[in-house]
C-alpha positions in Angstrom: 0.2 25.6 19.1 -2.8 24.3 21.0 -5.0 21.3 20.1 -7.7 23.4 18.5 -5.2 25.0 16.1 -3.7 21.6 15.2 -7.2 20.2 14.6 -8.0 23.1 12.3 -4.9 22.4 10.3 -5.6 18.7 10.1 -9.2 19.4 9.1 -8.0 21.6 6.3 -5.6 18.9 5.2 -8.4 16.4 5.1 -10.6 18.7 3.0 -7.7 19.2 0.6 -6.9 15.5 0.3 -10.6 14.6 -0.3 -10.7 17.2 -3.1 -7.5 15.8 -4.6 -8.9 12.3 -4.4 -12.0 13.3 -6.3 -9.9 15.1 -8.9 -7.8 12.0 -9.5 -10.9 9.9 -9.7 -12.6 12.4 -12.1 -9.6 12.1 -14.4 -10.6 8.5 -15.2 -8.5 6.8 -12.6 -9.7 3.6 -11.0 -9.2 2.5 -7.4 -6.0 0.7 -8.3 -4.3 3.9 -9.6 -1.1 4.5 -7.5 -1.9 8.2 -7.2 -5.3 7.5 -5.8 -3.9 4.9 -3.4 -1.3 7.4 -2.1 -3.9 10.1 -1.6 -6.1 7.6 0.2 -3.2 6.6 2.5 -2.4 10.2 3.3 -6.1 10.8 4.1 -6.1 7.8 6.4 -3.1 9.2 8.3 -4.8 12.6 8.7 -8.0 11.0 9.9 -6.1 8.9 12.4 -4.3 12.0 13.6 -7.6 13.8 14.1 -9.1 10.9 15.9 -6.2 10.7 18.3 -6.4 14.4 19.1 -10.2 14.2 19.6 -9.7 11.3 22.1 -7.4 13.3 24.3 
């Protein structure tokens, strides 16, 4: 798998996680909700992965 394919997968993951984060927030959760914190942490991991690939 080349870098472009991996970037596409990571970008799709980022879109999905952002959507999930908005859904959790829309269900009345606040920023201290454990579900929202987990999604936010996963989003950070994916964003860092993307940044690392883009810096190669």
